[in-house]
N, C-alpha and C positions, 0 to 999 in steps of 0.2 A: 503493500499499499505507499502510495506518493504522501508525505506529509504536505499540506495544503502552503504551511507558512515557509515564508524565507527566513534565516536565520535571525537576521537584526530583528525583523518584527518578533518572531517565538520569544528572544531574549526578553523584548521589549516589554510582550505582558506576562512570561514566564516568572520576571523576575522582580517587578513591580512592586508587589508587596512587600517583597525582600529590602526592597532597596528603600522605602517608606519607613522602615525603622531608623532610627534613631543612629548615625555610624557604622554605618551598612554600603558605603557606597563604593568598596575597592574593592572589592571578590574575583570580578570578572576574570581577572588573569592570573590567578592563584592555580602554581601548577601544586597538587598532590601526588605521593607513591606511598602505596600499600604493600607492604611486605607480611606475605607467611611463609615460616619457612617450612620445610622437608618434616621438623620432626612433631611439626603440628596441624600438620595438614590434613591427616583422619581424624582429628577431636572434632567433636560434634559442638561444643562449643566456640571452640575457634570458627569451624566454618559460620555459623550463629554470625559472629563479630564482623566477616569478614563481607558478608551476605545485604547484614542492615545497614554495616557503615559505607558500600557501596551506594545501595540504594537512596541512603540518606546526600550521603555527597554528591551524588549525581541532578541533586535537587536545586543545588547550587556553584557548584563547584565542575566548570568545562574542560577542565586538564585533568585526566586522573589516569594513573599508570599503574599496573598490579607487577606484583614481581610475588608469583605462585608456581608452584608444583603443574607442569605442562597437562599430566594424566591424572592429576587429581580430582577426584569420581565424589560427585554429592553426595548427602545423607541426608538434603533438604526437603519436606514435601513438593515445595514447589518443582524441584529441578530434581528429585531423586535416581539416580544413577546414571545422570549425564556428566559428561565432564565438566569440569566446574569454571573454565576458562568458558566456553562456549555460551551456558548458562547466565552466568554475569552479562558477556558479549548482548546476548539478544532482549535483556533484560534492562541495563542500561543502556541501551538504545531505544527502546523503548518508551524510558523516562524523559530522555533527550534525544531527538534526532539527529544533533548537531554534536553532539560530547567527542570532545578528542581524546579518544579511550585508547591505549595502549599496551601488548603485556611485555614485558620487558625487564633489562637489570635497572636500577635506582640505582643513579650518583646524586651527583650534587645541580642537577638541574631544576631537581624539584625543589619548593618554595618549603614546603612542607612531607615529612616522611611520618606512615605512623606502624609500628610492627603491631602484629596481632600475634599472641603469645611470647616469642623472646628467637634473637637473633645473635651472633656472634659476627663482630668485626665489623659495625657502624662505623658509618664518618663523619657524622657532622654533629653540631648543638641543634638542630633542627630536627632530630628525631624525637619520636615521642612513643611510648609502649601501652598497649594494653591487655588486660587480662581478666580474667573473670576467674568464680568459683560456685559455680551453685547459684546463693543469692547475693555473692559479692560481685562488685568491682571494682576495677583500678585502673589508675594512669597513671603514668610519669615521665621521666627523662630517663636518657639511658647515660650510665648503665645500669641493667635489671636485674635485682637479684631474683634466681630461682625458685619458684615454689611450684608444691604439686596440688594434681586435680584431682576429683576421685573420677577415677572412669566410667568412662560409658553414662554419663552423664547431662538428663532429657533435660535437664532445668534450663531454661531460654533466655529467666531475667536479669543475672547478672552478667549475660554476654551483650544481652540488648543496653542494657543502661552504659557498659561500656564502651559499643557503639556511638550513643550518642553523647557521650562524653569528650569520644575522639573528637567526631562531626563538630562540636561547642568551641571544642581546642583549639582543629585550624581554623574554625572561620572566627575566630578571635583575632586571630594571626594575619587572615586576608585582611580583615580591617584596622589591621593596628590597635586591638583593643589588650588590655590586663591578657599575658599569658603564660601558662603554668610554669611556677619556679621550683618545685616540689620531684624530688627525687624517688619519693611514693606518694601517692595517696589512695585510700580505699574507703568503700562503700558498702552499707549493709543492705540490701532494702527489705531483709527480714522483720528487722525494727531502729532502721533511717538513724544508724550509726556513723560514724565518720572515723578513722583512725591513719596513724601514718603506719600503720603497721597491720598486714592483711590476718595475720595470727591476731589483734586484740580482739577482733570483730565476729560475731555469731554470725555461725553459719545452720541450716536444719535441713532436715530431710524435704523431699519433695513428693508431692503425689503426680507420678507423671502417665499415670492411664485416668486419670478424675473424672469424675461425673458430673456436670456444675448444675443440670435439669436444664430448666428450660427460662430464657433469658429473655426480656423486651429493650429493645436496642434502636427508640428511640434517637434518629441522629447517626447517620452513612457521612458524614462530613470528612474532616480534616482527622480527629481525634478518634472518632469510629469505623471508617478507613482502616487505620493505623490498627487499629486495634483486632480488626478483623482479620486483620494482615498476620500478625501474633499469632491470634489464635489457630492459624492456619499451619503455622509452626510447632505448631505443641500437637503433643497425643491425646488432648482432651477429646469428651465427645458430649453432646447432650445438645442442645435447638434453643435455637437464636430466631425472634420474630426481628428482621429487620426493618425499620420502617424511615421512611425518607422521600421528600418528593422531588426533592431538586437534583439539577445534571451539576456532570462537570465541566467547568471552562478550564481556561488557560492558566490564571490565576492559582488554580488550587494545586497547579501541581508544581508548589516549588516546597511541602509542606507534608502533603497525604503518602504513605507508604506505598497505596494500592493505586494509585489513581499514576493514568501516563499521557504524554502528548498523543497520542494519537484517540484515547477514549476521549479527551476534551477537543480535540477537532470536530467529535461527532454530536458531541453533548450528550455522553453516553449519560443512560440514569445510574445515580453515586448506586442507589439500591439493588440495581443489576451487576455493578461493581464488586459489590463488597458479595453477592451471593456466590458471584464465580471465584472469587479469592477466597470462599470459605470451603467452597467446592474443594478444594486441591488435600483438606480432613477430609479424607471420607466417613470419621466418627459423628461431625457436628453436622446435624439436620436444621437446615436454614427454611424460611417462607420471606417471601417481597412482599414488603406492603408502598408501594410510590404514593403515598400522603400524610398528612401531619399526623399528629399523634392525637389531637380532639376528632380527627377523619377515620383514624382505627380503633377509637375505643366505641363510637357509633355506629361504628357494622359489627360492634360485638363480639370484640377480637379481645378484650381486657382480661375475662376468664375461658378464653379458650386457647390452648389449657391458661388456667391464674399462673402470672409469673412466680418463680421462685424468689428471681433477683434483676431490677431495673436496672438499666443503666442509661441517663440519662445524658444522653452526648449533643443536644439541639439544644437551643434558645430563644427559635421560633413561637411566636403568639403566646398562646395561654397554656405552654406545657407543662410550668412548674405545678399552676391550679390544679391542671388537668389531673398529675399524678398527684399530685397531696386527697384532694378532693374523692379519688378514687381508693383512699385507704390502702396505701402501699404494702406490700415486704419490705425486705431491705433494699435499698438504693443506693448507687452510688454515682458518683456526676465526675467529671477531670475538666478543670480547662486552663487555658494558658494567659498568661497579663503581659501588660505593656511591657515589663522590664527584664524581659528574658528569663522568668520564670514559669511554670507551673505547680497549679496545685490541684489536691484530690480530696473530697470529702465523702464522707459515710449516713448514711443514715438508717438505725435501728430504731423503729416505731416505739414509741413513748420513752426509749430510753436516750436519744440523739437529738442532734437536732435535722431537722427537715429540711429541706431542697427551699421552701419559702421562707423557713429562718435565716436560710445561705443568703439567699441574694432578694435581699428586700433595702425596698428605697426609703431612707429615712425623710427626705422633703418630700415625697408626695404620699408618703403614710402607706403607699399601697406596694404591689409584689411586681415593679414592674423596669426593675434593674435589669441590664443586659450586659452578663461579661463578653467580653471583648473574645472570642475563643482564638488564640494561639497570634495573637495581636496588638498590638502597640497604632493609638491611634495619631492620626495626625490631619488638623484640620487647613484645609485648601485654602480657607476664606475666613474672613471674620462671620459668626454665623450663621455657614455652612455644615451639611453634613459632614463626619469626618469618616477620611476616608484610612482604609485598615489597612496597617503596617504587618507583617507575618514572620515569622524567622524559621529556615525547615526542619530544625531537629526539636521543635518544643511538640509540635501536637505526636510527633510516636515518644514522646517522654511521657505524654502526661496518658497515653495508652499505656506506658508499659509500668506508670505505680496504678492504673485500675486491673492490669493483667497482674500483678502483684498482691495485691487484694483477695483477686477472686484463688489465686491460688495460696492465701493464708489459711482462705475458710476450709479447706481440706484438712488443716493442721487443727491438736485437740488445744484446746485453750481459747483460741478464736471467742475477740478481736483479740489482737494480741499487741494495736498501737493505739492511742487516740484516732479519733475520728478525723481531725483535719493536719494534713501536710501543706509545705511550701518548699522548693528545691528550686533557686536560681542561679540561671550558667552565666552570669553576669561577669562574675568573676571565677577566675580557674580555680581556686580553692573552695566552691560553695558549699551551704549547710543545709542541712535536712531544718525545718522548723515546724515542729508538731505541737497542736494542741488540741483539744477538749471543748470542740463549739458548742455552746448553750445554745438549751431551746427558749427561742424568744419569750417572754411573757403575755406580750399581746398576740403570738403566733396562732394559728388554726388548729395546728398539730397537740397543742395541749387538751385542748376540748375533744379532740376525737379518742375517747376512750378507748379499752380493747372490747368492750363489749358492741363497738358498734364495726368493727373487722367481720367480713364475712367470711365463712366456714370455709369456704374454699382459701383464704388468705390465709387463715389459719391451720390449715392444711400442707401449707408446702415446705419446700426444703430447710429453711432456715428458721423457720418461726419461732423454735426454742431459744435464740438468741433475745428473744423477746421477753418471755416467760422466765429466761435466769434470773 
């Protein structure tokens, strides 16, 4: 298929949102190299880091060179059994038809180099490394200490986070922002702790064949489609209702893991793309609903079947009131902020704030505040509607936080952390900020007693979290 836009027009449309974020004007000519050594080539988590880093990088970086084994075979659901080089080339040229993509020996021609796992004999201070171990992700400057990893671990969480860390660091360098100074820095998605020593962080088991139940997912945009992309890489099972009436445009291609340039050229429905993405994991059953959440409910779908979990990944219309007035089970939501950050919120009925507590407009005393999903607002002129900027790695990271919380639901003692989290990529050594969001005194969820909840909701998979 011939791509309909010339390169200048394509980059003008795709990168418009990226350029609108403050101090992100100088990334176009930045050249990146990625190295995966032979020692780590067959490791599942290293392949996850490579694949997701390549996908996210191709959303902004126009010059990428890979130094990876020639005959490496993919172990990932998207391309299992295929040559990894061929799979990367095919996928990235769908994301960016004009990408300057090469497979070669990496040297000092690159402006930034990332090594996955480890590699001896590197050549310059420009080199960073990323690594992972289950729930833990790390990044640092060379030289790198050697750490062991659990063999055949199918946990993609630390690997996905590490890929985001690398992309954000290279993006900061491309825009002359604060860059990494630490020899090593590690983070755990299990309890949101940070350390300069990997062995000080808590790790845990991971249920690689977990059955998560039935999910309602209103929102198949940047965060929702990225989450579906990650779910497709797991071995989990369950069912998902995909709910969204929107289509893909070129500006969506700078930050959503599942969307490609060719899909945008055809204005493909987002629910169709998410459906096709999830089908690469045969254990996940999906239904598509090309409507908003209000229409989905009016058509009688809320209890057909009742949701075990609602993932609120949209902000259009009256979705928050629609969710809360229907007396939902556990609800997760994740958004991104104007200041290079992502946040996550959880609602367990009658125990934690609901989504209306979270997004409340103090000035109007109404639930009308709409968060900027993956975006920082930049007004064109006084009184005009803001045009929104978006960073390429924030929506994938928001999706990772949701996936991590889902994985924790399979562990004993859940919930393991407070119900609100924020993480910023603005500085290279960011920290997790966690807190327990309070139920608002004047919120409707205070008056929704447990007796109001219908029996189908009380019989859902995670209702015991309410009664505990």
